[in-house]
N, C-alpha and C positions, 0 to 999 in steps of 0.2 A: 376451337377446341382449346389453344395456347391463349389466347385472349380471354376464355371463363376461367380458366384457371388463374388468369395474371388479375380478375375482379374479385373472383372467390380470395387470393391472398390480400389484394386491398381494403377491401372490406372489412378482414377479421383483423385488420391492424386498423383501422379506423375505429371498430371497436374497443380494439384494445385501450384507445388511446384515449376514448371517451370513458373505460370505465375507469382509469387510470386517477380519475381526478377526485377529490374530497369528497365527501358526502352532499356537499352543498350545491352537487352540481348535479345531483339528483330529481331534483323537486324537492314540494314540502315534503316535511318529514311526521309534521303534526299525526297522531294516531295510526302510523306504522309499526312494525314489530321491534324492537329495542334487540340489538344483534347479545349474544351471552357475552360480548368482549366487554360490554358496556355494562354487566351486572354488578362487576366490580372494581372495576378499572375507567376511569375516565368519569367516574359520577358523583363528583363533589360542583354542585353552585354555588359561586362566592356572589357575597353583595358589592365585594371591590371591582366588582367586573361588569358594566351595565349590560353586556351583551347575556349576561347570564339571569341576576336579580334585579329587583328594581324596587328600591324601599323608599316609606314615606315616615315621615313625624319623627323620630326619635330615632329609628334604623336608620337613618339619613347622617353620612357626618361622624359616625362616633367609630364603635367596634365595629368590627367587620363581621357579617353575620355566615355562615355555610351550611348548605342543606346536602346531607351524601345519603345514599341510600345503597344498600346493598340487599339481591335478590340473589335466590336459589332456584334451581330447579330441582322441586321435588321428586317428581315423576309422577305417575298418575293424574296426570293434568290438575296438579297444584305446583304452586310456587310461594316462598316465603318473601316478606315485602316485609325490610327496616328502613325507618327514614330516622336519621338522627341531624338535630337541629343544634347546632352553638352558637356563641356572640351576640344572641337577644337579650338586650335589655331595653324594658322589660320583656320578661318572661314572655314565651309564645302562650297566650289565652284560648284561641281556640283557631285549629288550623283546619283548612279545605282540600281536599283531594279528590283530583278530576276520577271521574269514571266515568266508563261509556255509557251510552243511554239504556241497553239494556240493562244495565245490571241494577237502574237505578228505577225504569218504568215499565211498565208492560208494553203489549201492541195500543192495548187503545187508550195509552197515556198516561194510566192513571198507576201512584206511586204502586212499587210491588218490589221492594230491594231482593237480591239474591243474596240468600243469606250466605252464601259460600263467596260472596264478591269480597267482604271483609269478614273472615273467621276469626274469632278468639285472639280479636283485638289488646293489644296492651302498651302502657304508657309506664315505660322505666321497671320495664317486669310485671306491672302491676294491673291486673285486669280491669278491665275499663267497662264503670258503670253503663247498664245499656241502657239508657237516658242520656247519656252523654255521647253517643254513636248516633247518627242523626242523619238521614240518606234526602236526597232533595236537590234544587237547582238553588244555585247562590251567587249574587251581583250587589250592583251599589247599596248600601244602606248603611244611616247611622253605627249599627256594630260592625259593620263592614269599614271602618275606614281608609279612605284611598282607595278603596276596590274601580280599577278604569273602568269610565262610563264606557257602556255600549257592549259590556263582556258579560260574561257569567260564565258558574260552573256549573254543571251537572255530577252533583259527584257526594262524598259523604264529609263531614263535618263532624270533629273531635272537638269537644267544647270540653272546658272547665277545666283547662290547661292550668300549666302553670311552672313545672321542673327548670331550671336552666341548668347543665342542658338537659335538651329533651329528645327519648327517645320513643317512636312509634313503630308499633312492629305488630303483624297481623297475617295470616296463611288467605290465599286466594286461589279459585279452581281459573283464574284468569293469568293470562301470561301478559309480560310487558310491552307495554307500546310508551310512545313519546306525547306528553299530555302537561297538563298543568295543575297549579296548586297555589293558596294566598293564607300566607300566616300573618295572624292578626295578635298583636300587644300591646293593650292600653289603649294609646289614640295613634299607633304605629301602627304600618303594617309592611308587607312583604310581598312580591310575586315573581314569578318568572317573566323573562321579557317575552316569551311564545305567546302567553294571554293575549297579547296587543296585537299579534301579527300571527296567525294562525299558517297564513300560507307561507312564512317561512321555511326554507331549506336547511337550516342552522340547527345542529341539535342541541347545539348547547343554550338554545331559547327556550328548551323544556325539558320535564325532571323524568323520570321513568315512572310510570304506573299502569295500575291493572288498567287490562284493556274489557273491553263489554261482551266479545263473541269468540269464536274462532279468532286464531291469527296466522294469516295466509306467510307462509315463511320468505323472505325478500333475501335474495343470495347477497355477499357482502361483495366487497368492490374485489376481494382478492382471488374471489371464488369465479366470479366476472370475466376477469383475465385472464383466468388461465383457460377460460373454456375458448377464450378468444384466440390464447396463443393454440391451445384444440385445435382449432378450425385450420389456421395458420399450416401446422405441422403436419395436419391431415391433406391438404390441398399441393403443400411442395411434395409429399412420399406419393400420392397420387399422380402430379406430373412427371414425377422423375422414373415412375412406372411407365404409363404413358409413351414417355419421350424413348425409352432404354427398347421398347418393344417395337418403335418402327424402323 
């Protein structure tokens, strides 16, 4: 009996040690839920860090381009998304933001966008013309310079942009997960590093974007650590009670 309690303690301590690491130890993060801690903090990606954003054309070697997001859970399965682009010369002319497959296509594979996935979109506070919000699958093409070969993005294209700095915001019925983005300006472009490595375990390689379906909550490392500590404490208490009764 004593051995079993010692084993329980050792297992819990091993779990605690494992959960104490950074997110990179948890496996691929692409498509997994974005913790609320990253809705407004740790939410900027910079071309100054090749681990975050990759540039092509005039976006390389010049000013530092940044992408920042602000997300709020409004309740009733509604989230607000706000993306802010700064330092882009030339200005962003179109933006492709990833959505999950079922936000764009139906089960038969036909184009059938969910109207609530990107609801009431605005560019710098002005409503988008309906023809400038286009759902589909995007990849390497003459209109997408530098788009990485062998990759694609299923999502929404915000077209005919031109403001710098640029703010795009909308409401969505879909919670945030880690995903991809591509921005084009003139013959230049920029995308997140994870677009070329979906198996990456580093959240810095991705941006937060609306999910396609229901999101299963993933415990934070701190929560998992607390659980492990609880197991250790419970095992010690049981051991002491049994020892005292002998």
